[in-house]
N, C-alpha and C positions, 0 to 999 in steps of 0.2 A: 504493500500500500504506500502510495506517495504521501509524504508528510513533511512539513517544515514548521518549526515553532511559531512562525509569524501568524499561522492560522488560528492559534489559541484564542486571542481576543474575540475574533469572529465567532468561534464555536461557543465560547462562554455566553456572549450576548444572544446568539440564536437560541441556545437551549434555555436560557433564562426566560426570554420572552415567550417561548412556546409553553414552558411549564407554567408560567404566570397566567397565560391566556386560558390554558386548560383548567387550572385551579379556580380561576375566577368564574369561568363558565359553569363548572360543576357546582360551585357554591350558589350561583344565581339560579341554576336549574332546580336545585334541591329546595329552594325557598319558594318556588312556584306552587300554586294550588294544583290539585290533581287535574282539574279541567284544563288549566293552562298548559300543563305538561302534555296532556293528550293532544291538545290543539297544536302545540309546537311540534310534536312528533309527526303529526299528520302533515304539517307544513313542509317536511323534508321529502315528501313524495307527491307525485302527480303535478298538476298545473301550478300549484303554489310554488313548488321548487323551481320550475322552469321560469316562472315570473320573477322570482328572487334573483336567479342567475342573470336574467336579462337586465334587471334594474341595477345590479352590481356592476355589470359591464358598462351600461350606458351612463350611470350617474357617479359611480365610485372610480371608474377607470377613464372613461371618455369625458366625463363631466359635461354632459349634453346641455343641461339647463344653464350652466355658467357660460358655455360657449355661445349659446343663443343670445344671452343678454350682454356679454362682454367677451368678445373673441380673444383679445390678448390675455386677459386673466384666465379664461377657460383653457387657452392653449398652454399657458404656464402650468396649470394644474394637470392637464392631460399629459403633457410631455413627461412630467415627473412621475405621475402615478402609472399611466399606461406604459410609458417607456421603461420604467423599472420592472414592471410585470413582464414585458417582452424580453428584457435583458435576462431575467431569471429563467423564464420559460425556454428561450432558445439557447441560453447558456447550459441548462440542464440537458437539453437535447444534444448539444455540441459535445458535452462531456461523455454522454453515453454512446454517441455514434463514433467518435474519434478516439476513444480510450480502448485499451485492451480489455477492460472489465466493463460490464454493463450495470453493475451495482457499485456506485461510487459514494464516498462520504460526501456530506452536504457541501463542504468547502471546495470540492473539486470543480464544480460548475462556476463558482465565484472567482476562483483563482486559476482557472484553466490555463491561461497563457503562461503563468509562472511554471507550471509543471509540464507544459508542452511548448517550449519556446520556439521550436522549429515548425510548429503548425501553421498552415496557411500559405505554403509556397506555391502549390499548383492545384489545378483541377477544382474539384468540389470544395476542397479546403479553402481555396482562395475566395470562392463565391461566398462561403459561410463567413469567412473573416470580414468580407465586405458588409454582409448583413449585420454582424455584431458591431462593426464600426459605425454603420448608419444609425443603429439604435442608440448607441452611446452619444453620437452627435445630436440626435433628436432630444435626448435627455439634457444634454449640456445647453442646448438652445433655450430650454425652459428654465434651467438653473440660472442662466445669465439674466433672464427676465426677473426671476425671483430675487436675485441680489440687487438689481437695479430698483426693484419695487421697494426694498427696505430703505432706500435713500430718496427715492422719488416715486411715490405711489401713483402720481398722475400718469406715469408711463403706461400703466396697465388699467387706466381708467378709474382709479380709486381716489377718494378725497384724502384718506389717511390710512396708515398702516396699523396693524394690530399691535397693542402694547404687550411685550413679553416679560415674564419674570426671568430671573437669572437662570434658573434651571432650563427654561424654554430656550434661552439664548445659547446655552451650552449645547443642548440637543440640536438646535438649528445649525449651529456651527459644524457639529459632527456630520449632520446631513449634507451640508454644503460641501464638505471635504470629501465625501464618499466618491463622487464621480470624477472630479478633477484628479484625485489621487490615483484612481483606476486608470484614467487617461495617461497620466505621466508614467505610472508603473508599466503599463502595457506598451507604451511608446518606447521607453528606454529598453525594455526587453526585446521589442521588435527591432529597434535600432542595433542592438548588440548582435542579433542573430539574422538580420536581413530579412525579416518577415513583416507581417502586418499588412493592413490595407490602406485605403486612401487617407484615413485619419491617423491611426497609430503608426502605420508604416511611414507616412510622409513626415510626421512630427518626429518619429524615432530616428529617421535618417538625418534630419537636421541636428537633433540633439547629439547623436553619436558622432557627428563630424567635428565637434569641439569639446565633448564631455566623455568621461569614462562611463559609458552607458551601462555596462554590465555591473559595475560596482555601485552605481547610483540607484539602479532599479530596486535593489533589495530594501532600502529604507522606505521607499514609496509603497512597496507591497505591505510593509508593516503599518504605514500610515493608513492605507486602505482598510486593512483588517481592524485597526484600532478605531477608526471612524465608524465602521459598521457596528462593532461591539459596543461602543459608547452610546450610539443612537438607540440600539435595541434595549440596553439596560436602563437608559433614562426615559424611554418611551412611556412607561406606565405613570411616570411622575409629571408628565407634561401635557400640554393642551393637544399634542399630536396623537394622544391615545384614542382620540375620536376616529382616527383613520381605520384601525382594525375593528373597533367597536361598532362602527357604522355597518360593516358587513354583516355582523351578527344581528343587529337590530332590523336590518332589511328582511332577513328570514323570519324573525319574530313577528314583524308587522304584517307580512304577507300570509302568515299562518292563521290570521284572524284574531 
């Protein structure tokens, strides 16, 4: 099994948020009345379940309502939510298709480029690398809008930005660092090995032309893992907990 110590922060954060979510859900379910429990259980089957999946896709990932009323703000939310979903989905597929094993640890899909630095040179690998670069660029375009929004809310059509507590600011900083650190880590790795696509490959070639790319890549893989782990651990303490909670509430509401 491929492993490196830098994946530990990510693993800790991921398992923490999963255990926390399960524990809170079980506690909430146990406190429901018998009729509500039966209603919720029925909601996971049939038309209600399909309706919930459609609503999650359209409102939690695509952010259809926000897009209709404010395109720039909606695009910002969509690129981060839907883009991250696509990055995880196609990253998992990538790890399973191009790895020697079909059952891989959770971190393999997240840090695939680190463990497979020569991936993406020719054929289908190159096409898939282009897809992953395109998704990352999509997310980064929304992230740029989100950062600008913090300093000038009018850019996305808002009169003022949300006030954050200190813990929210730390979590937001961790979230903002996730995708730039991935970009730099993958670009430096690609530059050192002559791989990557239009985004990571091009940036990697430039960086490798005047920097020791192979040596510098490793600290950025650590930063990527630390950013993910920090965000996951702080998530239950911040206003951003509404993101996973909303998914469960959609199922509960559509169950009647």
